[in-house]
N, C-alpha and C positions, 0 to 999 in steps of 0.2 A: 431134255429141258422141260417139255410139257409135263412128263411124269414127276419130275422134281417139284414143279410148281403146284401140281395137284396135291402132292404129299404135304407140302407146306400149307396149302389151304385147308386140308383136312385137319392137320395139327392145330392150326389157328382156330378153326371152328370148334374143336373139342375143348380147347382152352376157354373159348368164349362162352361155353355152357355155364361155367361157373359165374359168368357176369350176368346171365340172363335168367331170371326167376321163372322158368317154365319148363314143361315137360311134354313128351310125346310118347305115345304107345303105338306099337304096330301089331297087326294080326295077319296071319297068312291067308285069310279068307277075304277076298275082295267083295265089295258090295256097293250099293248106291243108296242107302238109307240114311236118314237123319234122326238122331234121338237126342233128347236133352233130359237131364234129370236134376231137378224136377221141372224147371221152367226157365225159359231164356230172360224172364223178367226179374228173376232172383240173381243178383249179382254174385252170390256165393255158390251158384249152381255149377255142377260139372257138365261140361258139353262133350258129347261123344258124336263123332262123325265117321261113318264108314264110307270108304271111297275106293278107287281102283287099286290102291296100294296097301289097303287094309283098313286100320282104324286109327284115328287120332283123338286123343283126350285132352281137352283144354280145362284146366282145373277150375277156373272161374271166368267171369266176363272179362275179356282182355282190355286193357287200357291202351296198349301200344300195338297198332295193327301195321303190318308191312304187306304189300302185294307185290307179286312178281308176274312178269310176262303181260299178256294182253287183257286190258279192260277191267280187271278186278278192282282196281282203285276207283273206277267209276261207280261201281256198286257201293263201295264204302262211302264215297262222297255223296252219292244220291241219298244215303241214309244219314248224312250229316256227320260222318266220321272222316276226319282227315288222317290218312296214313302217315306214319312217321318216315315212311320211304316207299317209293313205288318205281316200277320200271317205266322208262320212257317209251312213248309210242314210236314205232320205227317205220311207219308209212302213213302217208296222208297228212303229215305234219309240214307246214309251210314256212317254218322258221326253225332255229336251233334250240327251241325250248323243251322239245320232247313232249309237248302238250297238244292234244287236239283241242279245237275250239270250245267243245262242250265241257272238257276238263278244265280249261282256263277259266271259262265263265263260272263254273261252280266254285273254283278255288277263289275267285274274286268275290263271289257272293258270301263265302265263308271267311273272308278277310285273311286269306293266306297269300303272302306275297313272295315267299322264298321256299317252295316245296323241296323236299329231299328226293331228287329224281335219280335213279340208277340208270347208267348207260351200259346195258347188257346185251347189245346186239350179237356180240360174239360169245355169249354164254352168261349164265347168272353170275353176278358180282356177289359171291358169298361173303367176302370181306365187308362190303358196304352193308349188306343185309344184316349181318352179325352186329356191326357198329351201331345200327339203328335200335338194337336192343328190343326186338319185338316180343310180344306175348303170344302172337299168332301170326302165321304167314298165309295169306290167301292166294290160292292158285287154282280155283275152280275151273277157270277157263285158261288152259295153258297146254304146253307140250312137254312138261317136265318129264324126265326119265326117272326110272326107279333109283338110279344113283343120285340124281338131283334130289329126289324126295328124301333119301336116307341122309344126305348131307344137310339139307335144310332142317330135317327133324332133329338134328343135334343142336340146332339153334333155337327152334321153337316148334310147337305143334303146327302141322301143315294141313290146310283144307285143299285136298287135291281133287282132281276131276272125278265124276261119278263112275265112268266106265272106260273111256278111251280119250287119248289126247285130242285136243281141238274139236271135240264133239259135244260140248256142253251148250245147251240151249240157254238163252238169256234168262229164262225162268229159273233153271237149275243154278245158273251163276248167282242170281239173287238169293235163292234158297240156301245153297251151300255157304255162301260167304256171309250172308246175314246170320245164319245159325252159328257159324264160327265166331262171329263177333258178339254172340249172346243177344241178338236182335231178331229172332225168328219171327215174332209177331209183326215187327216193323217191316221186315222183308216181305211178308204175306200182303201187307197193306200196299207196299210199293209196287208189287206185281199187279195188284188190283187196279191201282191208279194208272199204270202204263196200259194195261188192257183196255181201260175205259178211253183213254187217249187215242189208241190205235183204232178202236171200233168207231169212234167219232170221226176220225179222218177218213177211214175206209168207206164210210157211208157216202162219201162224195165221189166214189169210184166204183159203182156197181158192176162195171165192165170187167173188173179184175176177177170176180168170183168164178171159180170152176174152170179157169183157163189152165191149159197145160203148159208148163214152164220147165226150162232146163237152164241151170247155171253152168255155163261152159266157157272156158278160157281158151283163146286161140292165140297163136304167136305168128306175127307176120314174118319172122325169121324161119319158121319151120311149120308149114301148113300140113304136114304129114300126121301131126298128133293133135288130139283133143284132150283137154283136162276138164273133167267134170266134177263138181262138188255134189256129193250124195246127200239123201235126206238126213243122214247122221250129222251133217255139218249145220252149224247154227245159222249160216246164211240161208240154207235151204229150208230148215225148219221154220224160220220166220216167213219165208214165202208161203209155206203151208198155212201158217197162221193168218195170212192175208187172203186165204181162200183158194190158192192155187195148188196144183198137184203135179207130180212128175208123170210123164207118159210111161206106160208099161214097157215100151220098147227100150227104155233106158234102165228102169228098175230091174228088169230081167237079167241085165248084164252084171248087176252087183253081186259079187260072191261073198264079200265080207261086210255084213250089215253094220259093223262097228267102225268101218273105215270112212273118213270124211271125203275121200276122193276116189275117182276112178279115171284111169288112162285108156283111151281108145285111139286106134289109128284113124286116119281120114277115110280108109276104106269102109269103116263102120259108120260113116256119116248118116246112113239112113235111119240110124237110131234116133236121130233128131228130127226126122221128118214129121212126126205127129205133134211136135211142139207148137203151140200158138205163139210163143215168144221165146226168145233167148235173152238171158242176162249174163253179163260178164264184164271183165275189165278190158277197156280198150277206148278207141276213139274213131272218128270218121275215116281216118287214113287206114286203120285196120279193116273197118267195114268195107271200104272200097276194094281192098286187097282180097277179102273173103268173096265178094261178089264176082271177082274176076277168076277165082279159082275154079278149075273144071270139076272138082268133087264137091267142095264146101259151098260153092256158089249155087248148087242145085237144092240146097236145104230150103224148103219153102219159107221159112221164117226170114231167112237172109234174102231171098228173092223179093219178098214183099216189104222188107224193112222192119219187120217186127222184132227189133233188136234194141235192148236197153244197155248200152254201153256206158260203164262208169269210168271216167277218165282218172288216171293216176294223179297223185299229188293234189287231191281235193279232199275236203272233209268227208264227202259222200263215199269215197273209196274205202275209208276206214270204218264207215258206219255199216258196211256190208256184214260184218260180225257184230250184231247188235247188242246193246246193253241199255239200261234205263236212261242214261244221259244221252247216248248217241240216238236213240229212237226219238226222244223228245225234240232233239236238235234238228233232225234230218227227215222226219216222217213226211212232211209236205213235199219236199223236193223228190224223195224216193217214190212216193205214190204218183206224183206228176210224171216222172220218167217212165214208170211201168205202165201207167195208164195210157201214155202217148204211144208206146210201142204196141199195146193191144189195139188201139184205135186203128192201126194200119190194117187190121183184119177186114175192116169194112170199107177200105178205100179202093 
């Protein structure tokens, strides 16, 4: 049944090509460079983007933009472009809108009351994407597979991630997506603006600079495992931007530098001993369980309370993977949480 459905989808998408005035080219050589000929300011220019799956060619500045998976729509909105369709946020949302608060706020600012939101938790909605008749599909921060990319490319040129799934920094998200929209210069200015905001806010928390941090997720149901986000993950790369670093005891265990995560057993908890603070998803109930655990409770950051846990179903839990809108919306709360955890070092 699944195979039949996929075949029907593929047939539908191929037919949809004739309804969508766009094209995509692929190359067998992956890369992570951005080129435009001659300039993103020229609406008749051809845009060429190299990414993990090859090369996409956008004939001219797109008028209809679709985004898929996580946060790419927020980049477009931050640049004043309203996507004709985008994926619903699937965590941190407190209602059934599929919109995180910063997205809803920006849509209201742009006077959009009924956005076209795809519900694609169980997989990309290729039919809805095709129905939106995009000139470009933005997926710079995503986990799309090569099969997804090939199917999407039959609808419109796709801006895929630079090197690996879910490993695109917020700057790369802006650079790739802005370039794909023919707005490279505007994207560069947006990056500069967000950097200025972060630096301004960060000046209020000098204790953060130079501290050793690990983003690690624990489960109260299974204390035998640790799930760590690596420096390749956008959550961690943002922590580096804030002036923090990973301890060598963790980085030396990373065998694949392109992977966004690392799994360890609780027997390897000593890898976290050098961390000044731990960040992760959780709440006080989880923290109390960790303190009582015979292995994990010996981690110094847990013993002294230098833990910044982000509770589920809150805007901040979704802001861990940053983009321009989420950074602007949550930076004060995020820095306060981190700064408070670091202050435990002196107590």
